[in-house]
N, CA, C and O atoms as CSV, one atom per row, in Angstrom:
chain,resi,resn,atom,element,x,y,z
A,1,MET,N,N,39.611,-31.477,199.308
A,1,MET,CA,C,39.383,-33.472,198.423
A,1,MET,C,C,39.822,-33.221,197.038
A,1,MET,O,O,40.592,-33.911,196.371
A,2,LYS,N,N,39.096,-31.911,196.635
A,2,LYS,CA,C,39.189,-31.447,195.175
A,2,LYS,C,C,40.747,-31.278,194.771
A,2,LYS,O,O,41.282,-31.143,193.670
A,3,GLU,N,N,41.151,-31.323,195.786
A,3,GLU,CA,C,42.804,-31.099,194.465
A,3,GLU,C,C,43.326,-32.061,195.189
A,3,GLU,O,O,44.257,-31.515,195.781
A,4,VAL,N,N,43.263,-33.761,195.665
A,4,VAL,CA,C,43.743,-34.558,196.087
A,4,VAL,C,C,42.952,-35.644,194.948
A,4,VAL,O,O,43.781,-36.425,194.481
A,5,LEU,N,N,41.463,-35.879,194.371
A,5,LEU,CA,C,41.226,-36.178,193.025
A,5,LEU,C,C,41.703,-35.775,191.796
A,5,LEU,O,O,41.948,-36.479,190.816
A,6,ASP,N,N,41.842,-34.291,191.962
A,6,ASP,CA,C,42.248,-33.872,190.744
A,6,ASP,C,C,43.542,-34.173,190.496
A,6,ASP,O,O,43.956,-33.901,189.369
A,7,PHE,N,N,44.361,-34.720,191.354
A,7,PHE,CA,C,45.836,-35.013,191.275
A,7,PHE,C,C,45.762,-36.277,190.489
A,7,PHE,O,O,46.181,-36.517,189.357
A,8,LEU,N,N,45.052,-37.128,191.455
A,8,LEU,CA,C,44.509,-38.607,190.837
A,8,LEU,C,C,43.819,-38.935,189.912
A,8,LEU,O,O,43.945,-40.075,189.463
A,9,ASN,N,N,43.119,-38.258,189.493
A,9,ASN,CA,C,42.733,-37.648,188.220
A,9,ASN,C,C,43.347,-37.707,186.797
A,9,ASN,O,O,42.926,-38.379,185.855
A,10,LYS,N,N,44.385,-36.906,186.814
A,10,LYS,CA,C,45.141,-36.314,186.277
A,10,LYS,C,C,46.603,-37.395,185.946
A,10,LYS,O,O,47.288,-37.305,184.927
A,11,VAL,N,N,46.778,-38.133,186.785
A,11,VAL,CA,C,48.010,-38.640,186.451
A,11,VAL,C,C,47.701,-40.277,186.136
A,11,VAL,O,O,48.529,-41.145,185.859
A,12,GLY,N,N,46.364,-40.395,186.258
A,12,GLY,CA,C,45.356,-41.809,185.681
A,12,GLY,C,C,45.965,-43.275,186.624
A,12,GLY,O,O,45.296,-44.180,187.122
A,13,VAL,N,N,47.415,-43.083,186.624
A,13,VAL,CA,C,47.222,-44.390,186.880
A,13,VAL,C,C,48.644,-44.332,188.354
A,13,VAL,O,O,49.724,-43.745,188.279
A,14,TYR,N,N,48.127,-45.118,189.502
A,14,TYR,CA,C,48.971,-44.306,190.969
A,14,TYR,C,C,48.949,-45.518,191.601
A,14,TYR,O,O,48.279,-46.409,191.079
A,15,TYR,N,N,49.729,-45.808,192.938
A,15,TYR,CA,C,50.141,-47.094,193.138
A,15,TYR,C,C,50.044,-47.260,194.567
A,15,TYR,O,O,50.607,-46.572,195.419
A,16,LEU,N,N,48.948,-48.654,194.821
A,16,LEU,CA,C,48.337,-48.412,196.481
A,16,LEU,C,C,48.812,-50.004,197.207
A,16,LEU,O,O,48.227,-51.072,197.028
A,17,ALA,N,N,50.143,-49.741,198.128
A,17,ALA,CA,C,50.994,-50.685,198.737
A,17,ALA,C,C,49.939,-50.778,200.307
A,17,ALA,O,O,49.444,-50.033,201.153
A,18,THR,N,N,50.061,-52.498,199.888
A,18,THR,CA,C,49.877,-53.314,201.093
A,18,THR,C,C,50.972,-54.288,201.231
A,18,THR,O,O,52.076,-54.384,200.695
A,19,GLU,N,N,50.175,-55.160,202.335
A,19,GLU,CA,C,51.171,-56.090,203.265
A,19,GLU,C,C,50.875,-56.997,203.248
A,19,GLU,O,O,49.674,-57.065,203.509
A,20,GLU,N,N,51.562,-58.411,202.967
A,20,GLU,CA,C,51.557,-59.902,202.789
A,20,GLU,C,C,52.537,-59.904,203.930
A,20,GLU,O,O,53.706,-59.526,203.852
A,21,GLY,N,N,52.000,-60.318,204.879
A,21,GLY,CA,C,53.379,-60.825,206.095
A,21,GLY,C,C,54.299,-59.489,206.577
A,21,GLY,O,O,54.360,-58.483,207.283
A,22,ASP,N,N,54.916,-60.299,205.649
A,22,ASP,CA,C,56.571,-59.413,206.084
A,22,ASP,C,C,56.989,-58.463,204.890
A,22,ASP,O,O,57.804,-57.541,204.897
A,23,GLN,N,N,55.827,-59.179,203.373
A,23,GLN,CA,C,55.951,-58.643,202.425
A,23,GLN,C,C,55.893,-57.275,201.625
A,23,GLN,O,O,55.606,-57.776,200.538
A,24,PRO,N,N,55.929,-56.483,201.473
A,24,PRO,CA,C,54.680,-54.908,201.433
A,24,PRO,C,C,54.481,-55.577,199.456
A,24,PRO,O,O,55.271,-56.218,198.762
A,25,ARG,N,N,53.219,-55.084,199.181
A,25,ARG,CA,C,52.836,-55.134,198.077
A,25,ARG,C,C,51.987,-53.945,197.093
A,25,ARG,O,O,50.926,-53.397,197.393
A,26,VAL,N,N,52.725,-53.759,195.956
A,26,VAL,CA,C,52.761,-52.050,195.219
A,26,VAL,C,C,51.810,-52.534,194.201
A,26,VAL,O,O,52.150,-53.581,193.649
A,27,ARG,N,N,50.798,-52.054,193.865
A,27,ARG,CA,C,50.005,-52.502,192.518
A,27,ARG,C,C,49.734,-50.959,191.804
A,27,ARG,O,O,49.846,-49.885,192.394
A,28,PRO,N,N,49.388,-51.137,190.515
A,28,PRO,CA,C,48.881,-49.910,189.999
A,28,PRO,C,C,47.014,-50.354,190.007
A,28,PRO,O,O,46.392,-51.395,189.798
A,29,LEU,N,N,46.572,-48.723,190.421
A,29,LEU,CA,C,45.226,-48.277,190.123
A,29,LEU,C,C,44.855,-47.357,189.760
A,29,LEU,O,O,45.681,-46.543,189.349
A,30,GLY,N,N,43.455,-47.030,189.731
A,30,GLY,CA,C,42.981,-45.933,187.779
A,30,GLY,C,C,41.553,-45.241,188.472
A,30,GLY,O,O,41.135,-44.152,188.077
A,31,PHE,N,N,40.999,-45.879,189.354
A,31,PHE,CA,C,39.741,-45.465,189.662
A,31,PHE,C,C,40.144,-44.965,191.101
A,31,PHE,O,O,41.013,-45.432,191.837
A,32,VAL,N,N,38.995,-43.520,191.398
A,32,VAL,CA,C,38.878,-42.917,193.066
A,32,VAL,C,C,37.908,-42.056,191.986
A,32,VAL,O,O,37.753,-41.724,190.810
A,33,MET,N,N,37.170,-41.935,193.935
A,33,MET,CA,C,35.847,-41.507,193.238
A,33,MET,C,C,36.063,-40.704,195.138
A,33,MET,O,O,36.855,-40.836,196.072
A,34,GLU,N,N,34.553,-39.728,194.777
A,34,GLU,CA,C,34.229,-38.581,196.299
A,34,GLU,C,C,32.819,-39.271,196.493
A,34,GLU,O,O,31.802,-38.941,195.882
A,35,TRP,N,N,32.908,-40.251,197.411
A,35,TRP,CA,C,31.663,-40.999,197.618
A,35,TRP,C,C,31.828,-40.571,199.283
A,35,TRP,O,O,32.795,-40.767,200.020
A,36,GLN,N,N,30.210,-39.762,199.653
A,36,GLN,CA,C,29.760,-39.424,200.927
A,36,GLN,C,C,30.498,-38.629,201.252
A,36,GLN,O,O,30.642,-38.447,202.461
A,37,GLY,N,N,31.152,-37.950,200.436
A,37,GLY,CA,C,32.220,-36.852,201.537
A,37,GLY,C,C,33.619,-38.567,201.710
A,37,GLY,O,O,33.815,-38.491,202.923
A,38,LYS,N,N,34.117,-39.265,201.439
A,38,LYS,CA,C,35.092,-40.034,201.387
A,38,LYS,C,C,36.078,-39.876,199.940
A,38,LYS,O,O,35.737,-39.997,198.763
A,39,LEU,N,N,37.168,-39.617,200.423
A,39,LEU,CA,C,38.658,-40.827,198.586
A,39,LEU,C,C,37.961,-42.576,198.736
A,39,LEU,O,O,38.224,-43.461,199.550
A,40,THR,N,N,37.185,-42.552,197.791
A,40,THR,CA,C,36.900,-43.467,197.723
A,40,THR,C,C,37.433,-44.850,196.508
A,40,THR,O,O,37.265,-44.501,195.340
A,41,PHE,N,N,37.800,-45.752,196.615
A,41,PHE,CA,C,38.260,-46.896,195.600
A,41,PHE,C,C,37.462,-48.134,195.542
A,41,PHE,O,O,36.623,-48.390,196.406
A,42,CYS,N,N,37.725,-48.968,194.462
A,42,CYS,CA,C,37.586,-50.641,194.711
A,42,CYS,C,C,38.132,-51.668,193.747
A,42,CYS,O,O,38.692,-51.763,192.655
A,43,THR,N,N,37.836,-52.120,194.381
A,43,THR,CA,C,38.754,-53.455,193.996
A,43,THR,C,C,37.191,-54.673,193.933
A,43,THR,O,O,35.966,-54.557,193.899
A,44,GLY,N,N,38.348,-55.932,193.948
A,44,GLY,CA,C,37.219,-57.853,193.611
A,44,GLY,C,C,38.251,-58.242,195.112
A,44,GLY,O,O,39.454,-58.259,195.371
A,45,ASN,N,N,36.765,-58.561,195.954
A,45,ASN,CA,C,37.052,-59.567,196.727
A,45,ASN,C,C,37.108,-60.697,196.631
A,45,ASN,O,O,36.522,-61.459,197.400
A,46,LYS,N,N,38.186,-61.249,195.175
A,46,LYS,CA,C,38.301,-62.349,194.633
A,46,LYS,C,C,40.085,-61.642,194.505
A,46,LYS,O,O,40.589,-62.000,193.440
A,47,LYS,N,N,41.046,-60.755,195.371
A,47,LYS,CA,C,42.253,-60.378,194.576
A,47,LYS,C,C,42.641,-60.049,196.200
A,47,LYS,O,O,42.167,-59.509,197.200
A,48,ASN,N,N,44.263,-61.016,195.567
A,48,ASN,CA,C,45.040,-60.375,196.936
A,48,ASN,C,C,45.282,-59.521,197.679
A,48,ASN,O,O,45.841,-59.666,198.766
A,49,MET,N,N,44.767,-58.162,197.042
A,49,MET,CA,C,44.695,-56.931,197.554
A,49,MET,C,C,43.400,-56.568,198.717
A,49,MET,O,O,43.384,-55.896,199.749
A,50,TYR,N,N,42.764,-57.055,198.271
A,50,TYR,CA,C,41.429,-56.707,199.255
A,50,TYR,C,C,41.708,-58.076,200.694
A,50,TYR,O,O,41.540,-57.916,201.903
A,51,LYS,N,N,42.153,-59.293,199.979
A,51,LYS,CA,C,42.288,-59.674,201.416
A,51,LYS,C,C,43.498,-59.418,202.631
A,51,LYS,O,O,43.666,-59.688,203.821
A,52,GLN,N,N,44.238,-58.696,201.486
A,52,GLN,CA,C,45.731,-58.139,202.316
A,52,GLN,C,C,45.274,-57.044,203.336
A,52,GLN,O,O,45.521,-56.785,204.513
A,53,MET,N,N,44.523,-56.540,202.379
A,53,MET,CA,C,43.527,-55.043,203.106
A,53,MET,C,C,42.832,-55.105,204.295
A,53,MET,O,O,42.800,-54.306,205.231
A,54,VAL,N,N,41.901,-56.887,204.019
A,54,VAL,CA,C,41.524,-57.590,205.321
A,54,VAL,C,C,42.557,-57.250,206.725
A,54,VAL,O,O,42.677,-56.566,207.741
A,55,ASN,N,N,43.104,-58.208,205.963
A,55,ASN,CA,C,44.320,-58.686,206.944
A,55,ASN,C,C,45.349,-57.258,207.766
A,55,ASN,O,O,45.839,-57.581,208.848
A,56,ASN,N,N,45.530,-56.364,207.471
A,56,ASN,CA,C,45.946,-55.420,207.516
A,56,ASN,C,C,45.449,-54.339,207.025
A,56,ASN,O,O,46.153,-54.117,206.039
A,57,PRO,N,N,44.581,-53.435,207.110
A,57,PRO,CA,C,44.336,-52.028,206.580
A,57,PRO,C,C,44.820,-51.044,206.098
A,57,PRO,O,O,44.209,-50.379,205.262
A,58,LYS,N,N,46.496,-50.622,206.689
A,58,LYS,CA,C,47.232,-49.838,206.296
A,58,LYS,C,C,47.557,-49.901,205.311
A,58,LYS,O,O,48.100,-50.897,204.832
A,59,VAL,N,N,47.276,-48.650,204.598
A,59,VAL,CA,C,47.787,-48.547,202.851
A,59,VAL,C,C,48.633,-47.090,202.791
A,59,VAL,O,O,48.754,-46.068,203.467
A,60,GLU,N,N,49.021,-47.537,201.825
A,60,GLU,CA,C,49.159,-45.992,201.467
A,60,GLU,C,C,49.567,-46.331,199.887
A,60,GLU,O,O,50.038,-47.333,199.347
A,61,ILE,N,N,48.973,-44.413,199.181
A,61,ILE,CA,C,49.415,-44.499,197.573
A,61,ILE,C,C,49.904,-43.630,197.269
A,61,ILE,O,O,49.784,-42.615,197.955
A,62,CYS,N,N,50.804,-43.628,195.912
A,62,CYS,CA,C,51.863,-43.074,195.815
A,62,CYS,C,C,51.656,-42.144,194.193
A,62,CYS,O,O,51.234,-42.782,193.228
A,63,ASP,N,N,51.835,-41.346,194.110
A,63,ASP,CA,C,52.062,-41.146,192.869
A,63,ASP,C,C,52.752,-39.837,192.585
A,63,ASP,O,O,52.792,-38.944,193.431
A,64,SER,N,N,53.461,-39.692,191.029
A,64,SER,CA,C,53.969,-38.369,190.614
A,64,SER,C,C,53.611,-37.900,189.368
A,64,SER,O,O,53.246,-38.731,188.537
A,65,ASP,N,N,53.649,-36.587,189.037
A,65,ASP,CA,C,53.238,-35.839,188.225
A,65,ASP,C,C,54.515,-34.902,188.336
A,65,ASP,O,O,54.303,-33.758,187.932
A,66,GLY,N,N,55.482,-35.091,188.687
A,66,GLY,CA,C,56.907,-34.117,188.933
A,66,GLY,C,C,56.821,-33.983,190.549
A,66,GLY,O,O,57.794,-33.850,191.292
A,67,ASN,N,N,55.441,-34.047,190.945
A,67,ASN,CA,C,55.803,-33.426,192.246
A,67,ASN,C,C,55.011,-35.067,192.824
A,67,ASN,O,O,54.318,-35.833,192.155
A,68,THR,N,N,55.437,-35.187,194.281
A,68,THR,CA,C,54.577,-36.527,194.519
A,68,THR,C,C,53.698,-36.344,195.607
A,68,THR,O,O,53.831,-35.610,196.586
A,69,LEU,N,N,52.661,-37.215,195.261
A,69,LEU,CA,C,51.732,-37.417,196.112
A,69,LEU,C,C,51.635,-38.679,197.265
A,69,LEU,O,O,51.415,-39.783,196.767
A,70,ARG,N,N,51.746,-38.641,198.439
A,70,ARG,CA,C,51.364,-39.571,199.064
A,70,ARG,C,C,50.075,-39.621,199.770
A,70,ARG,O,O,49.714,-38.456,199.935
A,71,ILE,N,N,49.064,-40.593,200.351
A,71,ILE,CA,C,48.231,-40.490,200.912
A,71,ILE,C,C,48.589,-42.002,201.278
A,71,ILE,O,O,49.192,-42.859,200.633
A,72,CYS,N,N,47.826,-42.031,202.919
A,72,CYS,CA,C,47.991,-42.900,203.755
A,72,CYS,C,C,46.549,-42.781,204.653
A,72,CYS,O,O,45.838,-41.839,205.002
A,73,GLY,N,N,46.508,-44.359,204.847
A,73,GLY,CA,C,45.279,-44.216,205.840
A,73,GLY,C,C,44.508,-45.848,206.296
A,73,GLY,O,O,45.256,-46.804,206.504
A,74,ARG,N,N,43.392,-45.964,206.380
A,74,ARG,CA,C,42.745,-47.299,206.694
A,74,ARG,C,C,42.109,-47.663,205.900
A,74,ARG,O,O,41.073,-47.010,205.777
A,75,ALA,N,N,42.268,-48.694,205.041
A,75,ALA,CA,C,40.940,-49.154,203.870
A,75,ALA,C,C,39.713,-49.921,204.928
A,75,ALA,O,O,39.878,-50.954,205.576
A,76,VAL,N,N,38.337,-48.980,204.861
A,76,VAL,CA,C,37.790,-49.526,205.403
A,76,VAL,C,C,36.689,-50.095,203.964
A,76,VAL,O,O,36.861,-49.567,202.866
A,77,PHE,N,N,35.743,-51.051,204.126
A,77,PHE,CA,C,35.423,-51.328,202.963
A,77,PHE,C,C,33.948,-51.009,203.207
A,77,PHE,O,O,33.518,-51.779,204.065
A,78,ALA,N,N,32.916,-50.069,202.723
A,78,ALA,CA,C,32.596,-49.846,203.015
A,78,ALA,C,C,30.629,-50.233,201.116
A,78,ALA,O,O,29.794,-49.523,200.555
A,79,THR,N,N,30.983,-51.472,201.094
A,79,THR,CA,C,30.336,-51.885,200.065
A,79,THR,C,C,28.571,-51.777,200.084
A,79,THR,O,O,27.895,-52.677,200.582
A,80,THR,N,N,27.967,-50.553,199.471
A,80,THR,CA,C,26.563,-51.054,199.166
A,80,THR,C,C,26.592,-50.664,197.266
A,80,THR,O,O,27.445,-50.013,196.662
A,81,GLU,N,N,25.536,-51.231,196.798
A,81,GLU,CA,C,24.602,-50.626,195.576
A,81,GLU,C,C,24.763,-49.225,195.925
A,81,GLU,O,O,25.953,-48.979,196.119
A,82,ALA,N,N,24.292,-48.596,196.020
A,82,ALA,CA,C,24.678,-47.390,195.528
A,82,ALA,C,C,25.493,-47.069,195.371
A,82,ALA,O,O,25.660,-46.171,194.547
A,83,ALA,N,N,26.426,-47.569,196.017
A,83,ALA,CA,C,27.836,-46.857,196.102
A,83,ALA,C,C,28.882,-47.568,194.564
A,83,ALA,O,O,29.863,-47.274,193.881
A,84,GLN,N,N,27.735,-48.738,194.711
A,84,GLN,CA,C,28.576,-49.838,193.045
A,84,GLN,C,C,28.240,-48.957,192.142
A,84,GLN,O,O,29.112,-48.380,191.493
A,85,ALA,N,N,26.960,-48.722,191.962
A,85,ALA,CA,C,26.157,-47.854,190.657
A,85,ALA,C,C,26.877,-46.579,190.711
A,85,ALA,O,O,26.907,-45.850,189.721
A,86,LYS,N,N,27.294,-46.356,191.497
A,86,LYS,CA,C,28.353,-44.729,191.336
A,86,LYS,C,C,29.388,-44.692,190.206
A,86,LYS,O,O,29.465,-44.119,189.119
A,87,ALA,N,N,30.504,-45.927,191.230
A,87,ALA,CA,C,31.707,-46.479,190.760
A,87,ALA,C,C,31.604,-46.490,189.005
A,87,ALA,O,O,32.174,-45.841,188.128
A,88,LEU,N,N,30.458,-47.699,189.003
A,88,LEU,CA,C,29.954,-48.032,187.649
A,88,LEU,C,C,29.515,-46.946,186.636
A,88,LEU,O,O,29.531,-47.138,185.420
A,89,GLU,N,N,28.977,-45.364,187.441
A,89,GLU,CA,C,28.957,-44.554,186.649
A,89,GLU,C,C,29.994,-43.437,186.068
A,89,GLU,O,O,30.133,-42.949,184.946
A,90,VAL,N,N,30.654,-43.243,187.299
A,90,VAL,CA,C,32.198,-42.234,186.955
A,90,VAL,C,C,33.144,-43.215,186.233
A,90,VAL,O,O,33.978,-42.501,185.675
A,91,MET,N,N,33.404,-44.468,185.985
A,91,MET,CA,C,34.347,-45.178,185.893
A,91,MET,C,C,33.615,-46.654,184.745
A,91,MET,O,O,33.791,-47.843,185.013
A,92,PRO,N,N,32.713,-46.072,183.344
A,92,PRO,CA,C,32.337,-46.976,182.584
A,92,PRO,C,C,32.910,-48.461,182.236
A,92,PRO,O,O,32.120,-49.288,181.781
A,93,ALA,N,N,33.921,-48.719,182.390
A,93,ALA,CA,C,35.012,-49.571,181.272
A,93,ALA,C,C,34.743,-50.422,183.177
A,93,ALA,O,O,34.265,-51.549,183.050
A,94,LEU,N,N,34.865,-50.216,183.955
A,94,LEU,CA,C,34.148,-50.997,185.419
A,94,LEU,C,C,33.464,-51.960,185.102
A,94,LEU,O,O,33.605,-53.073,185.607
A,95,LYS,N,N,32.415,-51.602,183.999
A,95,LYS,CA,C,31.452,-53.253,184.047
A,95,LYS,C,C,32.353,-53.941,183.136
A,95,LYS,O,O,31.815,-54.881,182.552
A,96,ASN,N,N,32.974,-53.836,182.992
A,96,ASN,CA,C,33.568,-55.061,181.657
A,96,ASN,C,C,33.645,-56.713,182.880
A,96,ASN,O,O,33.277,-57.867,182.658
A,97,ILE,N,N,34.392,-55.975,184.332
A,97,ILE,CA,C,34.357,-56.731,185.237
A,97,ILE,C,C,33.786,-57.495,185.748
A,97,ILE,O,O,33.699,-58.721,185.825
A,98,TYR,N,N,33.068,-56.012,186.396
A,98,TYR,CA,C,31.925,-55.843,187.721
A,98,TYR,C,C,30.593,-55.346,187.680
A,98,TYR,O,O,30.352,-54.364,186.978
A,99,SER,N,N,29.844,-55.807,188.234
A,99,SER,CA,C,28.086,-55.094,188.506
A,99,SER,C,C,28.064,-54.663,189.496
A,99,SER,O,O,29.027,-54.781,190.254
A,100,VAL,N,N,26.769,-53.902,189.890
A,100,VAL,CA,C,26.333,-54.092,190.632
A,100,VAL,C,C,25.649,-55.457,191.824
A,100,VAL,O,O,25.113,-56.425,191.284
A,101,GLY,N,N,25.701,-55.430,192.813
A,101,GLY,CA,C,25.761,-56.691,193.571
A,101,GLY,C,C,26.334,-58.153,192.432
A,101,GLY,O,O,25.506,-58.951,191.993
A,102,ASP,N,N,27.107,-58.210,192.267
A,102,ASP,CA,C,27.395,-59.177,191.792
A,102,ASP,C,C,28.329,-59.989,192.972
A,102,ASP,O,O,28.827,-61.048,192.589
A,103,GLY,N,N,28.499,-59.727,193.849
A,103,GLY,CA,C,28.907,-60.656,195.320
A,103,GLY,C,C,30.814,-60.309,194.864
A,103,GLY,O,O,31.657,-60.973,195.467
A,104,VAL,N,N,31.240,-59.348,193.891
A,104,VAL,CA,C,32.935,-59.706,194.323
A,104,VAL,C,C,33.150,-58.199,193.744
A,104,VAL,O,O,34.290,-57.735,193.701
A,105,PHE,N,N,32.243,-57.593,193.385
A,105,PHE,CA,C,32.688,-56.024,193.150
A,105,PHE,C,C,32.722,-55.131,194.514
A,105,PHE,O,O,31.617,-54.656,194.774
A,106,GLU,N,N,33.976,-54.730,195.641
A,106,GLU,CA,C,33.897,-53.959,197.115
A,106,GLU,C,C,34.525,-52.497,196.634
A,106,GLU,O,O,35.205,-52.217,195.647
A,107,ILE,N,N,34.005,-51.642,197.771
A,107,ILE,CA,C,33.810,-50.336,197.437
A,107,ILE,C,C,34.611,-50.432,198.807
A,107,ILE,O,O,34.304,-51.413,199.484
A,108,PHE,N,N,35.479,-49.683,199.282
A,108,PHE,CA,C,36.764,-48.915,199.974
A,108,PHE,C,C,36.823,-47.654,200.038
A,108,PHE,O,O,36.384,-47.110,199.025
A,109,TYR,N,N,37.174,-47.006,200.791
A,109,TYR,CA,C,37.638,-45.888,201.713
A,109,TYR,C,C,38.494,-45.657,202.520
A,109,TYR,O,O,38.619,-46.478,203.428
A,110,LEU,N,N,39.467,-44.368,202.492
A,110,LEU,CA,C,40.462,-44.601,203.484
A,110,LEU,C,C,39.931,-43.908,204.621
A,110,LEU,O,O,39.239,-42.946,204.289
A,111,ASP,N,N,40.052,-44.122,206.064
A,111,ASP,CA,C,39.687,-43.613,207.223
A,111,ASP,C,C,41.270,-43.020,207.565
A,111,ASP,O,O,42.438,-43.349,207.358
A,112,GLY,N,N,40.311,-41.660,208.386
A,112,GLY,CA,C,42.366,-40.891,209.072
A,112,GLY,C,C,42.865,-40.419,208.153
A,112,GLY,O,O,43.860,-39.729,208.372
A,113,ALA,N,N,42.292,-40.621,206.432
A,113,ALA,CA,C,43.503,-40.149,205.393
A,113,ALA,C,C,43.903,-38.948,205.334
A,113,ALA,O,O,43.314,-37.895,205.088
A,114,LYS,N,N,45.326,-39.279,205.667
A,114,LYS,CA,C,46.257,-38.041,205.467
A,114,LYS,C,C,46.902,-37.931,203.903
A,114,LYS,O,O,47.076,-38.997,203.313
A,115,ALA,N,N,47.194,-36.898,203.345
A,115,ALA,CA,C,47.818,-36.588,201.873
A,115,ALA,C,C,48.845,-35.031,202.421
A,115,ALA,O,O,48.666,-34.035,203.121
A,116,VAL,N,N,50.155,-35.756,201.417
A,116,VAL,CA,C,50.888,-34.537,201.470
A,116,VAL,C,C,51.730,-34.788,199.975
A,116,VAL,O,O,52.110,-35.730,199.279
A,117,LEU,N,N,51.751,-33.374,199.976
A,117,LEU,CA,C,52.444,-32.647,198.202
A,117,LEU,C,C,53.923,-32.620,198.683
A,117,LEU,O,O,54.439,-32.270,199.745
A,118,SER,N,N,54.632,-33.330,197.013
A,118,SER,CA,C,56.205,-32.858,197.826
A,118,SER,C,C,56.251,-32.962,197.143
A,118,SER,O,O,55.606,-33.775,196.481
A,119,ASN,N,N,57.604,-31.704,196.526
A,119,ASN,CA,C,58.191,-31.305,195.040
A,119,ASN,C,C,59.811,-31.760,195.200
A,119,ASN,O,O,60.304,-31.891,196.320
A,120,MET,N,N,60.433,-31.941,194.208
A,120,MET,CA,C,62.198,-32.075,194.709
A,120,MET,C,C,62.699,-31.356,195.019
A,120,MET,O,O,63.858,-31.521,194.637
A,121,LYS,N,N,62.544,-29.998,195.873
A,121,LYS,CA,C,62.838,-30.063,196.671
A,121,LYS,C,C,63.105,-29.795,197.785
A,121,LYS,O,O,63.719,-28.828,198.237
A,122,GLY,N,N,62.312,-31.278,198.634
A,122,GLY,CA,C,62.031,-31.324,199.467
A,122,GLY,C,C,60.955,-30.952,200.180
A,122,GLY,O,O,60.812,-31.209,201.375
A,123,GLU,N,N,59.877,-30.118,199.240
A,123,GLU,CA,C,59.155,-28.634,200.321
A,123,GLU,C,C,57.704,-29.339,200.440
A,123,GLU,O,O,57.502,-30.231,199.615
A,124,SER,N,N,57.127,-29.182,200.951
A,124,SER,CA,C,55.645,-30.470,201.236
A,124,SER,C,C,54.625,-29.788,201.872
A,124,SER,O,O,54.880,-28.780,202.531
A,125,ARG,N,N,53.659,-30.154,201.772
A,125,ARG,CA,C,52.339,-29.462,202.201
A,125,ARG,C,C,51.309,-30.197,202.361
A,125,ARG,O,O,50.926,-30.709,201.308
A,126,GLU,N,N,50.479,-30.548,203.618
A,126,GLU,CA,C,49.597,-31.535,203.796
A,126,GLU,C,C,48.006,-30.837,202.723
A,126,GLU,O,O,47.780,-29.631,202.825
A,127,LEU,N,N,47.423,-31.376,202.147
A,127,LEU,CA,C,46.349,-31.660,201.624
A,127,LEU,C,C,44.734,-32.236,202.249
A,127,LEU,O,O,44.506,-33.379,202.646
A,128,ALA,N,N,44.191,-31.601,202.220
A,128,ALA,CA,C,42.932,-31.511,203.119
A,128,ALA,C,C,42.123,-32.861,201.869
A,128,ALA,O,O,42.289,-32.959,200.653
A,129,VAL,N,N,41.284,-33.695,202.791
A,129,VAL,CA,C,41.390,-35.368,202.164
A,129,VAL,C,C,39.699,-34.892,203.091
A,129,VAL,O,O,38.802,-35.727,203.206
């Protein structure tokens, strides 16, 4: 998992795709952490992204630094005050929009996550998640 976390933190902004009906939706994200051995992210439950993941938890993340990292899995919401506090510690800027126990701040991880790193030559390898 360290290699995946390092990649995402290095690029800083990566893209998460969800589905709304028959329409794919992609948006930038910039927060990731390891929480209880899982690749973990956050969002707000007032956002369309949250509603889309509740309706269809299958998501994919993609980013590139010359090599392309794709991560797919099923979003599982695992919001606890401890997880929220850790997220705010990892990225203090989140305190500008969320707080522990605010009823909006949601934590999710990717269940069954699979990460594949590919280069421009078409060579790929799976990374541990």
